[in-house]
N, C-alpha and C positions, 0 to 999 in steps of 0.2 A: 842332807840332800833335799833340795826343794823339788816338790812334785807339782804337776798341774792341779791336783786336788788342793794343795796348799794355796796356790794362787787363786783358785776358785773360792776357797773359804775366805781369804782376805778380801777378795772382790765383793763377796756377799756381805761381809761385815761393813765394808765401805760403801755399800749400795752402788757398786759399779757393774755395768754390763760390759763384758769383754767378749770379743770374737775369739774363735778358736786360734787364729793367728796371733792375737794379742796374748792369749794365755801361754802359748808356746814361747813367745818372745820374752815375756816377763818371767817365766820359769827359768829360762836360760840366764837372763840378766840378774835375777836374784841369786841364782846359784853361783854366778861369777863373783858377785859382791861377797857372799859368804865365804867363798874360797879365798878371796883376797884378805878378808878379816882373819881367817884361820892362818894364812901366811904371816900376817903381822903379829899374831899371837906367838909365833915361833921366835921372834926377835928377842934376844937377851937384853933386858933393860935393868938388870939387877944393879949395875954400877952407874946408872943414870940418875942424877939429882932430879927430884920431882919439880915441876914448874907449875905455878898457878896461872901466869900469863906470860906471853912472849914479850910484849912491849908495855910501857907505862900506859895505863888506861885511865881516863878521866870521864866520869859519867856526866853528861851534859843534861841538865834539867831544864825543862820549859814548863810554862803554865799550861794546864789542860784547857782547851777551848772547844766547845761544841760547834762544829762547822755545819753539820747537817744531822739532825736527829730523825731517824727513821720512825715511822709510825708502827704500831703493833700490826696493823694490817699489811704493811709493806714487808715486815719481817716474816709474817706467817705465810706470805706468798712462796717463800723458799722452803717451807716445810713439806716433806713428802706426804704427811698426814697431819690433821689438826682436829682437835676436839675441844669444844667450849672455850675457844680462844687461847688454847695452849698447844705446844708441839706434842704430837702423839707419837710415842716410840714403842717398839716391841718390848714386851716384858723380858727381863733378864733373870735367869736363875729359876729356882723351884717355884 
């Protein structure tokens, strides 16, 4: 069961600020998704042949071309925090 605390935790990890209404909405929506997944897990697939792909698939390759190369300064504008020209992120773990 998904709780509002779970949604708050995921939002914090994703650096999202949610309103109380959004927290309630996402808690319900995520709960509904997990309930549907649990329902699908109940389907007996023991006599179903595994499939790797539904249709024939051909990978189309193309040459890589640089259309626009962003500068370091442009990229760092998106960083929530920056230090000495690098993205600064919170320390993880001990």
